[in-house]
VEXKOL-18151 format. One record per residue (C-alpha): residue in three letters; y, z, x. Coordinates in steps of 0.2 Angstrom, whole numbers, plus 5000, padded with zeros to 4 digits. Example, Ala and Ser with C-alpha at 12.3 -4.5 7.8 and 13.67 -1.06 7.14 Angstrom:
residues 2
Ala497850395062Ser499550365068
This chain:
residues 965
Unk544153965169Unk544153845183Unk543753985195Unk542254035184Unk541653855183Unk541853835202Unk540753995205Unk539453935192Unk539353755199Unk539253815217Unk537753935213Unk536853795204Unk535853645211Unk537453545211Unk537953635227Unk536453545235Unk537553385235Unk539353435240Unk539953265237Unk539353265219Unk539953445216Unk541653395222Unk541753245210Unk541253355196Unk542453495200Unk543953365202Unk543553285186Unk543553455177Unk545253475185Unk545853315179Unk546053225196Unk545053095206Unk544453155223Unk545153065239Unk543452985243Unk543652875227Unk545352805231Unk545752825249Unk545852645256Unk545152705273Unk543452735265Unk543352555258Unk542252445269Unk542752265272Unk542252155258Unk541552315248Unk541752325230Unk542252475220Unk542352505201Unk543752615195Unk544852625180Unk546752625184Unk547852715171Unk549452725181Unk550952605181Unk551652525196Unk552852655205Unk554652615206Unk555152565223Unk556852515230Unk556752345239Unk557652305255Unk558852175249Unk560352185262Unk560852245279Unk561552405271Unk559852445264Unk559052425282Unk560452535289Unk560152675276Unk558352675279Unk558652695298Unk559852835295Unk558652925285Unk557352905299Unk555452895300Unk554052925312Unk553652785325Unk552352775339Unk553152765356Unk552052665368Unk552052695387Unk551252575400Unk550052715405Unk548952695389Unk549852845381Unk550552835364Unk551752975357Unk552253005339Unk554153025338Unk555453035324Unk556752905326Unk558452905317Unk560052805318Unk561652905320Unk562852915306Unk564252825316Unk562952685320Unk563252695338Unk561552765345Unk559752775341Unk558952955343Unk557153025344Unk556353195344Unk555353295350Unk555753255368Unk555753345384Unk557453275387Unk559053355380Unk559753285364Unk561053175373Unk559753095384Unk558453065370Unk559452925364Unk559852745366Unk561652675364Unk561652525352Unk562952445365Unk561552445378Unk560352345368Unk560052165374Unk558652105363Unk557452165349Unk555752085349Unk554452085335Unk552652095340Unk551752145356Unk552752035367Unk553152145382Unk552252195398Unk552052375391Unk551052305376Unk550152175386Unk549552305399Unk549252455388Unk547352485386Unk547552535368Unk548552375364Unk547052295355Unk547052435342Unk548852405338Unk549352285324Unk550352145330Unk551452145314Unk551852335316Unk552452325334Unk554152295340Unk555152325357Unk556952365361Unk557552285377Unk559052375385Unk560052395401Unk560452265414Unk558652265420Unk557952235402Unk556952395401Unk555852405385Unk555652545372Unk554052495364Unk553752555346Unk552452545333Unk552852575314Unk551552625301Unk551752455292Unk552452285295Unk553752315282Unk554452465291Unk554452365308Unk555452225299Unk556752345293Unk557052425310Unk557052245319Unk558252175305Unk559452325305Unk559552335324Unk559852155326Unk561252165313Unk562052305323Unk561852225340Unk562652055333Unk564152155326Unk564352285340Unk566152215343Unk566552185325Unk567052305311Unk565652375301Unk566552385284Unk565152275276Unk563852405280Unk564952535272Unk564652455256Unk565752305255Unk565052185241Unk565952025247Unk564451935252Unk564051755246Unk562651825235Unk563751955226Unk565151835224Unk563951715215Unk563251855204Unk564951905199Unk565351725194Unk563751725184Unk564151885175Unk565951835171Unk565351675163Unk564151765152Unk565351905148Unk566251805134Unk567351955129Unk567951985146Unk567652175145Unk566652185161Unk565152245151Unk563752165141Unk562352205130Unk560652245138Unk559852105129Unk561051985136Unk560852045153Unk558952035152Unk559051855145Unk560251805159Unk559151875173Unk557651785165Unk558551625166Unk558951655184Unk557151705188Unk555851645175Unk554451735184Unk555051905179Unk554352005164Unk555552065151Unk554852235151Unk555052255170Unk556952205169Unk557252325155Unk556352465165Unk557452425180Unk559052445169Unk558452605162Unk558152675180Unk559852625186Unk560752705171Unk559652855172Unk560152885190Unk561952875185Unk561652985170Unk562352855158Unk561952865139Unk562552695134Unk561352545136Unk562752425140Unk562752345157Unk564152335169Unk564452205182Unk563952315196Unk562352365187Unk561852185184Unk562052145202Unk561052295208Unk559652255195Unk559552075200Unk559552105219Unk558152235217Unk557152135206Unk557351965213Unk557451995232Unk555751975241Unk555952075257Unk554851965267Unk556051815263Unk557551925267Unk556851975284Unk556451795288Unk558251735283Unk559151865294Unk557951815308Unk558351625308Unk560151645303Unk560451765319Unk560851915307Unk561951825294Unk561451845276Unk561451655274Unk560951495283Unk562151365288Unk561651185292Unk561351215310Unk560251375306Unk559251265294Unk559051125306Unk558351235320Unk557151325307Unk556451155301Unk556251085319Unk555551235328Unk554651325314Unk554151205301Unk553751055313Unk554850935304Unk555350785315Unk556950685315Unk557950815305Unk559850785304Unk561250895299Unk561550775284Unk559750815278Unk560050995280Unk561650985269Unk560650895256Unk559351035255Unk560751155253Unk561551055239Unk559951045230Unk559351225232Unk560951335234Unk561351425217Unk563151455220Unk564451315219Unk565451395233Unk563851395244Unk563551205240Unk565351165244Unk565451265261Unk563651215266Unk562751385267Unk561051435259Unk561051615253Unk559451725250Unk559151655232Unk559351475237Unk558251495252Unk556851575241Unk556951435229Unk556851315244Unk555351405251Unk554451395234Unk554851205232Unk553651065235Unk554451025251Unk553751195258Unk552051165251Unk550551195262Unk549851025259Unk550450885270Unk551450765259Unk550850615270Unk549050655263Unk549650645245Unk549550455247Unk548250345255Unk548450385274Unk546750335281Unk546050165287Unk545250085272Unk544549935281Unk543050015289Unk541249995281Unk540850085265Unk539550195274Unk540950265285Unk541750365270Unk541350515260Unk541350465242Unk541850575227Unk540250585216Unk539750665200Unk537950705194Unk537450685176Unk539250635172Unk538950625153Unk538650815152Unk539950945149Unk538751085149Unk537151135157Unk535850995161Unk534451075152Unk535151085134Unk536951015136Unk537550885124Unk538150715130Unk539950695129Unk541150545133Unk542450665140Unk541250695155Unk541750515161Unk543550535157Unk543750695166Unk542750635182Unk543750475183Unk545350565181Unk544850675195Unk544650525207Unk542750515205Unk542050355213Unk540250375209Unk539650415192Unk537950415183Unk537350325168Unk535650385162Unk535150245149Unk533750245136Unk533250145121Unk534250175105Unk534050125087Unk534649955081Unk534349875099Unk535849975105Unk535550065122Unk536150255122Unk536550385135Unk535750565131Unk535050715139Unk533250695136Unk533050885135Unk534350875120Unk534150715110Unk535150775096Unk536750705103Unk536950545112Unk538250415117Unk538150225114Unk538050125130Unk539450015124Unk540650155121Unk540350225138Unk540650065146Unk542250035137Unk542850215142Unk542350175161Unk543350015160Unk544850095153Unk544950245166Unk543950165181Unk545550135191Unk546850255184Unk546650385198Unk546050265212Unk546050075215Unk544550085227Unk542750035221Unk541850125208Unk539950145210Unk538850155194Unk537250245197Unk536150165184Unk534650265178Unk533650135168Unk532350195155Unk532650045143Unk531449915137Unk531749735143Unk532649685127Unk533849825128Unk534049795147Unk534749625142Unk535949705130Unk536549825144Unk536849665154Unk537849575141Unk538949725137Unk539349765155Unk539749575158Unk540849575142Unk541849735146Unk541949735165Unk542149545167Unk542549495185Unk542749675190Unk540849675192Unk540349645211Unk538849535211Unk539049445227Unk537449435237Unk537549525254Unk537649405269Unk536149425281Unk537249385295Unk538249545292Unk537649715299Unk538849835289Unk539349855271Unk541049785265Unk542549905266Unk543449995252Unk544949885255Unk543949725252Unk543149805236Unk544749865228Unk544649865209Unk542749815209Unk541349905200Unk539749915210Unk538049935201Unk536750045210Unk534950025205Unk533249945207Unk533149755212Unk531749625210Unk531249515224Unk532349365228Unk531149245220Unk532149155206Unk530549115197Unk530149295194Unk531049345178Unk530349515177Unk529349645186Unk528849815190Unk529949935200Unk529850125203Unk530750235191Unk532450295195Unk532350455184Unk532650585197Unk532350745187Unk530750665180Unk530150625197Unk530450805203Unk529550875188Unk528050765192Unk528050825210Unk528151005205Unk526650985193Unk524851035198Unk524150855194Unk525450765205Unk524450635215Unk525950555225Unk526050405215Unk527750355207Unk527950305189Unk528350115187Unk529550035175Unk529849845170Unk531449775176Unk532249605169Unk533049475181Unk534749485173Unk534949675176Unk534249655194Unk535549525198Unk536949645194Unk536449745209Unk537049685225Unk537549795240Unk536849965233Unk535049925230Unk533950085228Unk532450105240Unk531250245243Unk531550345259Unk529950355270Unk530550415288Unk532050375299Unk531050275312Unk530450155298Unk532150145290Unk533050105306Unk531849965309Unk531649885292Unk533049945280Unk534449825276Unk536249875277Unk536449845258Unk534949965253Unk535250145250Unk534150305248Unk534350445236Unk533750615242Unk533450775231Unk534450925237Unk532751005243Unk532150855253Unk533950825261Unk533951005266Unk532250995275Unk532750835284Unk534450905289Unk533651055297Unk532250965305Unk533150805310Unk535050835311Unk535450705324Unk534350575316Unk535150605299Unk536850575306Unk536350415315Unk535550355300Unk537150375290Unk538150275302Unk537550125294Unk536750165277Unk537350255262Unk536450415257Unk536550495240Unk536150685237Unk535850745220Unk535550935214Unk533851005213Unk533050995195Unk532751175196Unk534651205194Unk534451205175Unk536151295173Unk536951145182Unk537551255196Unk538151165211Unk537451135229Unk538551165244Unk539150995248Unk539751045266Unk537951055271Unk537650875268Unk539450815273Unk538950895290Unk537550765291Unk538650625287Unk537950595269Unk539250495260Unk538850525241Unk538450715237Unk538350715218Unk539150875210Unk539050945192Unk540950925188Unk540651035172Unk540251185182Unk541751275191Unk541551395206Unk541651395225Unk540551245228Unk541651135216Unk543151215224Unk542551145241Unk542250975233Unk543850965224Unk544851025239Unk544050895251Unk544450745240Unk546350795238Unk546650715255Unk546950525257Unk547950515241Unk546550585230Unk545850405231Unk544050465231Unk543650405249Unk543850505264Unk543550435282Unk542150525291Unk542550595309Unk542450465322Unk540850555330Unk539950515314Unk540450325315Unk540450275333Unk538750195338Unk538750275355Unk539250445350Unk538150595348Unk538250735335Unk537050865328Unk537450935311Unk536751105316Unk537951125332Unk538451305334Unk539651275348Unk540951155355Unk540750975349Unk540650855364Unk542150745365Unk543150845352Unk544550975358Unk544351135348Unk545951205340Unk546451385336Unk547051415319Unk548251555316Unk548551615298Unk549751755293Unk549551815275Unk551251875272Unk551351905253Unk550751855236Unk551851815220Unk551451845202Unk549551885202Unk548851885185Unk547452005180Unk545751935182Unk545251845165Unk543551915164Unk544152095167Unk543852225154Unk544352405150Unk545752415162Unk547652405163Unk548752265169Unk548852345187Unk547752265200Unk547352305218Unk547352125226Unk546652075243Unk546451905251Unk544951825259Unk545151675271Unk543551565272Unk543351425285Unk542051295280Unk541351165291Unk540051145304Unk539051305307Unk540051345323Unk541651345312Unk541051445297Unk541851615296Unk542751735284Unk544051875286Unk544951975273Unk546652075272Unk546852255267Unk546952295249Unk548752325242Unk548652465229Unk549352435212Unk550452285215Unk550252115206Unk552152055207Unk552452045226Unk551052125236Unk551452125255Unk549952095266Unk550752055283Unk549152025292Unk548751885305Unk547051805308Unk546451685321Unk544951555319Unk544251435332Unk543951265324Unk542851155334Unk542751005322Unk544451005313Unk544150835304Unk542650915295Unk543451095292Unk544151165276Unk545151325273Unk544851425256Unk546051555251Unk545351675238Unk546351815230Unk545251955222Unk545452115214Unk544752275223Unk544952375207Unk543952265196Unk542852295181Unk541852145175Unk542852015185Unk543752015202Unk544251835204Unk546151805203Unk546451635211Unk545951515225Unk546551365234Unk545551255245Unk546351135258Unk545651015272Unk546151075289Unk546950905292Unk548150925277Unk548851095283Unk550751095287Unk551351225300Unk552651355297Unk553051465283Unk552251395267Unk551851435249Unk550051415243Unk549851365225Unk548351455218Unk547151385206Unk546151465192Unk544251475191Unk544151315182Unk545351225195Unk546951225186Unk548651265195Unk549251425189Unk551151425186Unk552251535198Unk550651605206Unk550751585225Unk550251655242Unk551651655256Unk550851615273Unk551251565290Unk550251425298Unk550151385317Unk548851275326Unk548751285345Unk547551205358Unk546051305364Unk545251235379Unk543551305385Unk543151385368Unk542451565367Unk543551715363Unk545451705364Unk546051735382Unk547051895386Unk548851865386Unk549251945403Unk549451805416Unk548851915430Unk547251955421Unk546951775416Unk547351695433Unk546251825442Unk544751825431Unk544651645423Unk543551525432Unk543951345428Unk542651235421Unk542551055426Unk541850915417Unk540150865425Unk539350695424Unk537450685422Unk536450555432Unk535550435421Unk534350375435Unk535150195436Unk535950195454Unk537250065450Unk537950145435Unk537850325443Unk538750265458Unk540150185447Unk540450345438Unk540450455453Unk542150395458Unk542750475441Unk542250655446Unk543750685458Unk545150615446Unk544350715432Unk544450875442Unk546250835446Unk546650805428Unk545950975423Unk546851065436Unk548550985430Unk548151025412Unk547751205417Unk549251225428Unk550351165415Unk549651275401Unk549751425413Unk551551385416Unk551951375398Unk551051535394Unk552051625408Unk553751565401Unk553251615383Unk552851785389Unk554451805399Unk555451745383Unk554551875373Unk553651745362Unk551951745355Unk550651615361Unk550851515345Unk552651485348Unk553151305351Unk554051245367Unk555551205356Unk555651395351Unk555451435369Unk556851335375Unk558051395361Unk557651575367Unk557851535385Unk559551455381Unk560151615372Unk559651725387Unk560651625399Unk562351665390Unk563351795398Unk564251945389Unk565851845388Unk564951695379Unk564951585394Unk563351505402Unk562651575418Unk561751415423Unk562151225423Unk561051085419Unk560750965433Unk559650805432Unk558450775447Unk557250625447Unk557550605429Unk557050785425Unk558250925419Unk558451075431Unk559451235428Unk560451295443Unk561351475442Unk563251485443Unk563251635454Unk562251795455Unk561151825440Unk559951965435Unk558151975441Unk557551945423Unk558451775423Unk557851725440Unk556051745434Unk556351645419Unk557251505429Unk555751505441Unk554551485427Unk555551345420Unk555551255437Unk553751275438Unk553551185421Unk554651045427Unk553651035444Unk551951015434Unk552750885423Unk553250775438Unk551450795444Unk550750735428Unk551950585426Unk551550535444Unk549750545440Unk549950435425Unk550850305435Unk549550305448Unk548150285435Unk549050145426Unk549250055443Unk547450075448Unk546950015431Unk547949855433Unk547249825450Unk545449845443Unk545749725429Unk546549595440Unk545049605452Unk543849595437Unk544749445430Unk544649355447Unk542749385448Unk542549325430Unk543449165434Unk542549135450Unk540849155441Unk541349075425Unk540549215415
């Protein structure tokens, strides 16, 4: 029948489109064609709609050294890389006696196409040898799939590439284990189960086995594993027990101790954490206090760590009593530690107020809401008191009160597009008073939209004075001052923003322009708009409540800089602010150094969608009002930004937006003058417990996740990259991909991690997390994902590695080869531009030569550091501490004695060889000496600069005393 169908279809019009024909034929056969599911056909960021009917395939995870050894003995294909830009496919295996590594096919005979384990000196992960650096195809090789085996007295390298980062990790971990135990018995590899982990699991099983028979009911075993790992689904645990029992051809469902341990290890071992543990423990299957100390110092960037602190961590996170007493951290305790708040990506210092709060109010970004009384869209949404409660609990420091006349002389708040629901002004004021300073002690700004008659305005004044009392800030601004008071000075104060009458006390009421933003926008959009603003009457009592946030109309920057008072502020519609930001970006930044600016969403956003706050933060605009009731990417940016500085609602702007003499354009697309760009390295390692997208329909529980990394900031910093898609894995998808971003203005940058489903129907969003660049913690970190509405999802995380390095000169990352870099890179020196005033130009001319010297010293030191990193086989993101640790391990002889001695010369530590050493070690010592030499130059330069500065200050003081000025 299929053959008949094939002939009929081929002879029909369907044959005119082979792709359509193939699809029809495959569907008749009950299969999906390759072009629908092959990941290689997916474009980056592309979307596909398919229905997944399959369940997650059963896979045995790597959970021990013996698993690595077994995998290596079975063998797999690896790519062998040669310096001549040639790459060969070879099948590599480990001998059954664990003594040699072999590969085939080879032109050599079988006894020569091998590498003895005893000859291996070192195993490096990544492209960290000369072969990789000089190979013309190296850019096409994934960093996380590459590894090298250094062997022989001359440290020759066997450079290999696996088909995945997971496979590379297995080979690296297994080989390191074998090399570290080359002179010890390998009974453990043969299957010995006396590891700390199995001893602990045995204790757990025996405690639950009340009958002491060595077996327990499956239900009891499932419940026990659930207690040890609450993130596991019961169905997955039961399936694992069935797989184990089926492999042993058992008929009973009772679980033995061995089966319990096997199930737990396969279900609860995250391979990426296991590989990390054996790497930092020097191939043990647990960490001691010294291992943990080095990990925290060199990798996690923790300062002032002590052995006692590490033992305390072990006591708090190790699950076994034996481990806590002996001071070691096994895989399960280490996993718990990495998932703890101590390893969160967010810097704990930023969870409290950490910024200077004594600067003028205009120097801070302020958390602000728009139409705070709404919890739905602004066109028909009802007024709800919970809008204020939610905003204030989220640290909002600028809220809106749109007040109109109500019945019985009681002012009300309502959406004038939906007058069926309203709030009494009195109840709103009472709620604000109750929650004003729950999340933050810093000042709260009430943006008053006044549409009341004079009698009800006076009622508003009475109610605010009665409820707020002395919290109301009504002090008249001092003409002698030039800047607004600081948030510190205004702690626990409520500031009213609104219109104000002239200062003449005899004027008890008068006309002012209307503050109704939406109505004003509607009038401007109407065909009969004549440019005149609507006027309203304002009473003296309400006017007097307005002090340092007087609303005025924006005309132009020239007029504002000449005549605007520091206590006056302008509100800009989104449309108007966007135009100004594009036409006058520098002027907008300079204006905001002194005055407050408030940006509100366009009236055309009838669905209460949100503007992009980053566009206006780049211009220095302090108050960007957001619709808190509308979740989504823009609200994610806003919420993430104000997590810093203790979530107090005030974030200090970058210094280039505050200093009077600084220059900054919001539209800059390159390096920011005076700011050193940084390189952000992000490795997306894995995900944990991803849920199915909430809006997905007509598909199973299986998802195909991928991760997008978005950088938000000035235009020069905005970028986005994504990982590959991991097929059918929501529990622990492994991505193992590294990305690099250049960040030119770190103080204004944010990173947004977004997890999406590539096999979606209806909804692709799984979770996101947005964090300011300044709040990132380096090292191995877990990222707690938030739902679409911004709530933290329990147990749903990303596992990442973060590294931040200096990047001088900007542009693309430099090639790693030192010879290439030194030969091709031309140093760029700072140039001083003449301004035309001879006296000033002559003074600054003398700075040119010292600046060139300083640049030379910096470049020389950076090149020396890069050189020693390459010789140590470390990536550019490695720290100097990691470099020194690696160097020290290389200078130990085979009989465990040092080959060098430490000698102090001129207060600098030098390494001197204790006899003949290999050429490799000579090169490393020469690179180390070069760093010390450049360090001495820099220290001498600093001393000289300090002495010269002291001389100039002394001369200047003498001149000052002589002239009496």
